[in-house]
N, C-alpha and C positions, 0 to 999 in steps of 0.2 A: 594355237587356235583349237577350240573344241567343237565337235560336230554332234548332232543328234540324228540318228537313223531310225525311222519308224517303218517297220515291215508289218503290213496288215494282212492277215489271213482271214478273210471275211466269210466267204461262201464256200460250202463244200464239205466233204468228209473224206476218210481214207478209202472209201469204196469208189468215189467218183473223182477225187482230186480236189485241190483247193485253188481258188482265185487269190492272187497275191498282188498287193499294191505297195509301192515304195515311195517314201518321202525322205529327203535329206535337207537338213538346215544347219546353219551355224547356231551355236548355243545362244538361246534367247532371241532369235530372229525368225522371221517367216521363212518357210522352206523355199530354197532356190531350185530344188528338183522336187516335183510333185506329181503324183499319180502315175508313175511308171508301172505298167502292168506286166504281170508274169503269171506263171501257172506251175503248180506242183502236181505231178501226175498221181493217179490212184496208187495206193500202196497198202493194201489190206494186211499185208504181212507185218507191218511195223507195230501196230497195237498188240498183235500176238507175240512178237519178239519181246516187246516191253513187258508184258504180263509174265512171260516165261522168266525173264531176268528178275523181275520184281519178286516172284514167288521164291526163286532160289536165293535171292538176297535176304528176304525175310527169314528163311530157314537157316541160313548161315549166321545171320546176326543173332538169332535166338539161341544159338549154341553158346555164344560168348556172354550172354546176359540172360538171367532167368526170364521166363515167358512174360512178355509185356502184358500189363493188366488191361490195357485200353485199346491199343491201336493195331494189333495184328489181326488179320483176316482169319476167322476161324476155319475158313476153307483151306488155308495153307496147312493146317494141322501141325502136329509135332514132327520135327525132323527125325527120319528113321535111318539116315545114313551117317557114316563117319564124317568128321569135319573135313578130312582131306578130300574125300569125294565131293562133298558139298562145295568146297572152295573151287575145285577144278570145274565143276558144273556151272557155278556162278560166273567164273571167269569166262568160260566159253559162251555163256548166254550174253554177257556184257559185250564181248567182242562181236558176236553176231548182230546184236542190236546196233552197235556203233557203226559197223561196216555198212549195214543195210541203210541206216539213216544217212550216212555220208553219201552213199550211192544215190539215194533219193534226191538229195540236194544238188547232185551233179546232172540231173536230167536236163535235156535240151530246152524244155519249155521255161526253165528257171534261169537259164544263162543270161538273159537280158537283165535280170535283177543283179546278178553277180558282176556283170560287165559294168553297169552303172556305178556300183560300189567301188570297183577297182579304179574307175576313171576319175572319181570325184573325192576320194579319201586319200590321205597321206599316212604313211606308216608312223610318222612322228606325232600325229594328232591324237588327242583323247577323243574317244568315240563312245557315246551312250547309244547302245543298240537296243531299241525297245520293240519287242515282239507283241503286237496287239492281236489277241485272239480270245474268243470265249470258249474254245474247244479245250476241255480239260486234258485230253490226251496230248495235244500239241504242247501244252504248258509243261508237261512232265518230261518231254524228250530232252536228250542231252545236246542242246543246241551249242554248248560250249565246245563240242568236238568238231564242229563245222570248220573246214579249212580256212574260212574267212577270219576266224579269231586267231589262227596261227599266222596269217599274213599281217594282221594289224595287232601289234602287241599291247596297244593301249586301249583296246576296245573290250567291252564286256556287256553282258546281256541283262536286260530287265524285261519282265513280262507285265502286260497290262490288258485290261479289258478293252473292247472296241470303242467304248464311250470315254471321251476325255472330259473330266469334270473341271470346271473353273476353280481356280485356287488363288486366294489372296496371298501375295508374297509378303512375308513378315521380316521385320528387322532381324539382323544377325546379332545374336547375343555375344557378349564378351566372354561369358562363361556359361557352359551348358548345364541344364538341370535334367537329371535322369531319374525316372521313377522305376525302380527295379522290383519286380514281383517274383519272389522265389516261391513257387507253388509246390504241389505235391511231389516230393522227391523220393517216394517209396522205390527203393531199388536202384536209384541213380545218385550221383554225386553232383550237387549244385554249389557246394561251397567254393569249388575252384572258380566258378563263374563270379562269385561274390568277390574273391580276391582280385580277379582281373579288373572288375569295375572299380574297386576301391583304389586302384593304382593309376586311374586315368588322370591326365592333366587337364586343367581348366574345366573341371566338371564337379558339380555337387550331386551326390547320389543318395537318394532316399530309398531304403529297403522296406518292403512289406513281405514278411516271411509267413507263408501259409495263411494268407489273409482270409477274413470272412468277406462276404459281399459288401456289407456296409463300409468296410475300410476302403473300398474303391472310390469313396467320396473325395479322396486325395486328387482324383482327376478333375473334380469340380472346383476344388479349393485353391489350386495354384496352376500356373502355366508350366508345362513340361516340354522339353525339346525332344527327348527320347523316352519311349516306353520300352522297357526290357522285360521279357518273361523267360524264366527257366523252370523246367518241370515237365510233367506229362502233358501232352496235347494229342489231338487226333482230328481227322477230317472224315466227312461222309460224302462220297461221290464228288469230291473236289468242290462242293458247294457250301457245306456247313463246316464250321470249325469249332472245336471244343477245347477249353482249357480246364485242367484239373488243379484248382487253386489251393486245395487242402485235402486232407485225407478223410474228411467226413462224407457221408452219403450226399450232402448238398454241395459238395465241392466241384461237381461237374458243371461247367458254365459255358453256355453257347454264346458266341460273340454277339449275336443279335439281341441277347438279354441285356447287353450293356450299350445298346445303340445310342441312346441319348447321352449317356456318360461319355462315350468315345467321341461323339460329335462335338460335345462341349470341349473336350480336351484338344481336338483338332482346331476348333475355332480359336482357342486360347494359345495356339502356337505349336502343337505337337507336329514334329517334322519327320520323325523316323520311329518305326516300331521294329524291334528285333525279337524274334521268337526262336530262342536257342532250344528248340524242343522238336519233337517228332511230327512228321506228316502235317505240314503247315499250309498246304495250298488252300484248304478250305477256310482257314483263318484269313489268308490273304484275299480270297474272293469276297468274303464278307466285309473286310476292311476297305476294299476298293469301293464298295457301294457307299461307304461313309466318307469318301474323298480323301483318304489318308495320302500324304505326299509320297512317302516311300516306306517300304517294309522289307525286311529280310527274313525269309523263312527257310525251313528245310522241306524239300519236296517229298521225302520219304523218311521212315524211321532211321535214326543215326546213332551209332554207338557213342556212349558218353565221352570217351577220350577224344573222338574225332570232333564232336561238337565243341568240346572245350578248346581244342587246339585251333579250330577254325575261329572261334571267338577271340582267342588270344592274338592270333596273327592279324585278323581283320582289324581289331581295335588298336593294336599297336601301330599299324600302317595308317589307319584313318585318323587317329588322334595326333599323328605327326605331320599331317598336311596332305596325305594322299586323298584323291577323290574317292567317293563312295564306290564307284564302279571299279576303279583301278584297285582299290583295297580288297574288294571281294575277289577279283581275278587273281591277285597275287597270293591271297590266302589259299585259294583253290589250288593254285600251282604248287605252293609249299606242301599242301596235303598230298598232292599226287606225286610230285617229283622227289621231294626231300624226305617226307615222312612215309611215302609209298603206301598210303592207306589202301589204294586199290589192290595191292597184293593180298591184303588180309580180308578186305571187303570190296570186291570188284564193283566199281560204279559209285562208291561212296563219295568221291570227289565231285560228282555231278550234283549232289543233293542241295547245297546252299544256292539260293537264288534271290535276286532283287525283284520286288514287285513295285511298279512305278506308276504314279499318276502323271501322264505326259504333260499335263498343264503346269505341274510344279517344277520350279527350278531345282537344280541339284543342291543337296544339303552338304555343307562343308563344316568341318570342325573349326572352331575359332582359333586364330593365331595368337601367340603371346603379344601383349602390347609392345610398342617399340621400345619402351623403357627397359624391358627385359632383354631385348636384343642388344641394347647399349650395355647393360650389365654383363651380358655374355662376353662382350669385348673386354671389359675391365677384368673379368675373371681370367681371361686368357693372359692379360698382363701379369696377373698374380702367378699364374702357372709358370710363366717363362722368366719373370722378373725383369729381364732386359729384352727389348724388342728392337731389332735392327732392320731397317728397310733399305736395301741397296738398289739403286737405279742408275744405269749407265746412260748418261746424257752428254753427248759430245765429248766422250772420253773421260768424264768426271763421275764421281759417285757421291750420292747424298746419303748420309747416315742419320737416322733419327732414333734417338735412345730415350726410353721412358723408364722410370723406376717406380715400382709398386710401393716401395718403402716411403718415399716422399708423400705419396697420396695418402697412405694410411696414417701418417704421423701429423698431417696438417690439422690444426685445431678447428673446431666448429666456430662459426662467426658469432654465436651467442653463448654466453656463459650458462644459460639455462638449457642448453642442448647437449646431447651425447652422440658419439659416433657409433654407428652400428650398421652392418650390411651395406657398406659402401655409401652411406649417407648420414646426415645429421638429423636427429629426431629429438622431440621433447623429452627432457630428463625428468621423469616423475619423482625422482628422489630429491629434486630441487624445486619443483613447482607442483601444485595440486592437480589431481585429475578432476576435471570439471564436467559434470553431466547436466545436460539440458533437457527438461521435460517441457515440450512446446505445446501450445494451444492457442486457439483464437481468443480474443479479449472476452467474448461472451461465455466461453466454456468454463464452467467451474469444475474442472476435472481433478483438481488436487486440493479438495477442501480440508483434508487432514494432513497437512504437510509433515506433521510430526511422525506420521506412520512411515514415511520414507527414511526416517532415521535408522530403521532396522536394515534397510537396504544399504544405506551409507555405511553403517557399522559392519555389515557383512563384507563389503568390499574392502574396507580398511583391514579387517582381520585377515582376509584371504591374501591380499596383496602384501601385507606385512611391511617389511623394510624396503620393499620395492616401490613404495609410494610415500610421498611426504604427507599428503592429505587427500581426502575425497570431499568434493563440494557439489551439492545438488542445487541447481537453479531452476526456477519455474518461469517459463517464458510466455505466460498468458496475460501479461500486462504490456506487451509490445506489439507493434503492428507487423503485418506480413512483410512490408518493405524492410523493417528493422531486422526481422528474423533472417531474411535473405542476406543482408549485409553481414550479420554476425556469423552465419554459416560460411560465407565466403572468406571472412577473416579468421576462421577456425577458432572462434571463441569458446566453442564447446568441443570437448574431446569425444564425448559420446552423446548422440542425439536420439531422443525418443520423438520422432517427427510428428506423430499424431495428425498427419495430413499427407495425402499423396503429393500435394504441391511442395510441401517441405521435404518430402522424401526425394522428389526429383531434384530439388535444389541441392540437397546433400550429395546425391550421386553425381550431379553435374559439377560439383566442386571437389570431387576426388575422394569423398568419404567411402569407406568400405562397408559391406553388408555385415550386420551382426545377427539379425533375426527379425521376425515380423512381430507386429503388435496384435494382441487380442486373439488368442488361440481359438476361442469358442465361436469366432465369426468366420465366414467364408473369406477366401483370399481376394475376392472381387465383389463389388457392389455396383449400384447404378444411380445416376442422377435422373430425376424426373421433373417435368413441368406438369403442374396440376391446377385444376380449376374446380369450382363448385360443381356438384353433380348435375345441376340444372343449367349450367352455363351454356350459352350459344356457341362458345369457342370450341371447335372440334379438333383442331390441329394447329400447328405452327403456321400453316398457310392462312389462317384466319386473323393473324396478328396485324394490327394497324398502328399508325403513329399515336393514336389515342389510347391504345391498349396499355394498361398499367401492370408492371411486373414487380414483385417483391423478391429481392435477392438477399443473400447472406453477406457475411464479412469477406473482404478481400483476403484470399488465402484458403477459403473453403472450396474444395473441389466440387462437391455435390450441389452447393447452393450459390456459387458464384462463378468459378472459372469454367466448369464444363457447360453450364447453361449458356453463358455468353459465347462460348465456342460454337455451340449448336445454333445459336440465334444470329450468327454472323451474317451481315447483309440486311438485317431487319432495322426498322425504325419504330421505337416505342418509348413509353415513359418508364423510368426506372427509379426505384428506391433501393438503397443498399445498406449494409451494416445491420441486418436484422438476424436475430436468432431464429432457429427453426420454429419455435413456438410463436414468435412475433409474426413470422411470415404467414402462418396459418390464421392468426388473428386478423391480419390485414385482408386476406382473401375472404375470410368468413364475414367480415364487416362490410365488404364491398369497396374498401379503400385500395384494393389491388384486384385485378382480374385474374392474374396468374401468379402462382408461387413456385419456388424451386426448393426441392428437398431430395431426400433419398428415396429409393424405391419402396421402402417399408410403409410409406404413407398410403400406398395403394390399398392396403388392408382396411382402411377407414372408408365406409360407404358414403361419408360426407363429401369425399373428393373423387374426381375423375382424372385419370392421367391422360394427357394429350401428347406426351413425348417421353420416350425413355432413351437414355444415352447408351453408348457402348460401355463395356465393362471398365470400371475404375478399380485399380489395384488398392488393396489395403495398405495402411501405413507401415513403415519399417523403422528399424533401429540401426544406427550407423556409428562407426568409429572412425575418427580422423586418421588419415595416413601420416599425420605429424607424429603419431604414436609409433614407436619402433616396432618392427616385426615381432620381436620376442615379447614385448609388452602386450601387443595386440593378441598374440596367441594365448598368453597367460589370462588376459581379460576374457577372451571368448570362452576359455575353459571354465573360468569362474562363473560366467553366466550360465553355461550348460549344467553345471553341477549345483546350482542354486536349488533350494527347497521349492516345492510346489507352492507354498504360501508366498514366498518372495516373488516367484515368477508371476503368480496371479496378481499380486499387489502392483507390480511395475508393468504388467501387461507384456511380458516377454515370452515368445514362443520360438524355439529353434525351427528353422525352415530353410529350404532352398531359396536362393535369391530371387526376388520379384523384379520383373522388368518394368521400369517407369518411363520408357521412351515415349509412350503415348501421352503422358503428362507433360513431357517436354514440348511436344507440338502444341498442346493446349496453352501452356504458359507463354510461349512465344507469341501466339496470335492474340491472346487476351491482353498481354502487356501492351501490345501495339494499339489495341482498341482503347484501352484505358488512357494511354498518353494522348491519342488523337482526340479523344472527347474531353480531355482535361478533367478526368475523374467524374464524368457525368454531371458537370456543373449546370447543365441546362437541358430541360426536357422539351420535346421528345429528343431522344438520343439516336443518332445514326451509328449503328454498330458496324462501322467500316471506316477505313481511312481514305479521305478524299485526296 
């Protein structure tokens, strides 16, 4: 069982003391202990002891790295003493701070809080301990040295503001998307960070190296699970945070300058920000205001090698199934006990900290699909060749023997298949590679089919003897239902979906991500319902059974599926199977009161938008898992190495995988509506199942 402890320090200061309130809850549930009150006495010496350690820590750290360009307090000056003296002074200052802080937490007035914790927590439980305070000095203190964390080995600290922001829980992805920003690296080594990120399992990492501000549009164009930054950073009074994204004079960037960009990224699913850079509490404070679920920052400047080792051990543990809090704790312990970083930089192991939105659930790394767990078992058979299981039951023994040799030598059931990686796959040397370019019946997307011969010939040339033939098929003469069936039957080896609905169908039938379509367009767009500018209809609430709406073809996300999803429960008259142009014509002529289209129509003053949908993901390109892993890898490489001309012609753009789960929910509900209404055979239509 996992617990969440929230310790609020709301009123007071170090001169007068702090009022304390404790809540305890099971993970994901309402607190079962709430509002236990306590008090921390006045302790004006603690901020002074912290500043004394901080000053000596800065001086010591600057001996081992040339003077920091951005984040050292000028008042600290240049160190005038020898490293040996500075090390001893820093060690003594750290010990004084730690001892004084621990004594403060043992005061009589605080014992009611500690007693409640000891009575209601078990040493075997995972505990997220969230310190809620707006006091910058309290956030900086080494809470990890409190005896509580020694008693509870699976507990670790997160800090938070006093205000809890509501947060919509998002679906857990099967594979993470990480946007890694490698900023100004003047005087520091960030290539080690890159190598660590590149080695992560179940993650696609996109790197922006010393980007310009316009390149941050990546946060608008796709959904990301993790935002990572390495480089120089700084904080001002614990309130403002600055990133140094490149080495130009314009490279200093305050977090508030990216407010809308980061809000959009969070709305699209950003779950964790990692700032492997110096002095990050100001960054964390500003990110809290944007409702970010979790962030990991460094509370003070940190030497490169310590930051890199923390990142390495944290990501190794976290990506292998450790909780976020446990992984940070274990990494901190490794720094302190095994690498003994505090001997060289006393207090350095205190620096990494989690910043937490209490309303957000704990973020976890995705686990491998069950099929991989099955494969692990098979691999063990290969390693040992013979497996014997002995069990004593009533004095007898049962022996089960399996041979790897028999498994690998058994033929595939079809002559057109080949054996590879513990399975049977399509043999491209015996059957053609079939590529499907899909479209709705009204879309004339491929008017010059002969142009695609260049792409076909390119694939044949690059695949060489590894493929019998390459055949391109255009799917704009078949219905959405037929497309769904052909995808389910794996009739196409590679699919250019040209629709979020087709993209969801491909993903739900096991196809793997190859890339996105249309590089020049954003990763998300919107469906809108529109009326004439002078229409009396102001919103969906004004729709009546006599209201007429013009929709597009079945299979269109923007003009059919998403509008019907948003109109669920309404009764109205419907016409379907219209192109975007025809929909506008019907509304213009008065033969329809409402039309459905993409958000681009809002730019036309002739129309007024009465409803805009949630974000719709752009279409993707997919490859069948019937293709062997080696052939998939070869084809993906060929796509990536294609010329810009070919990529533009086929609409291919390399990109982290897009999440189509939202389209799955839309497809399920609308499919039910269509069946219940017998494909809208009679108006008005009730958009619900009776």
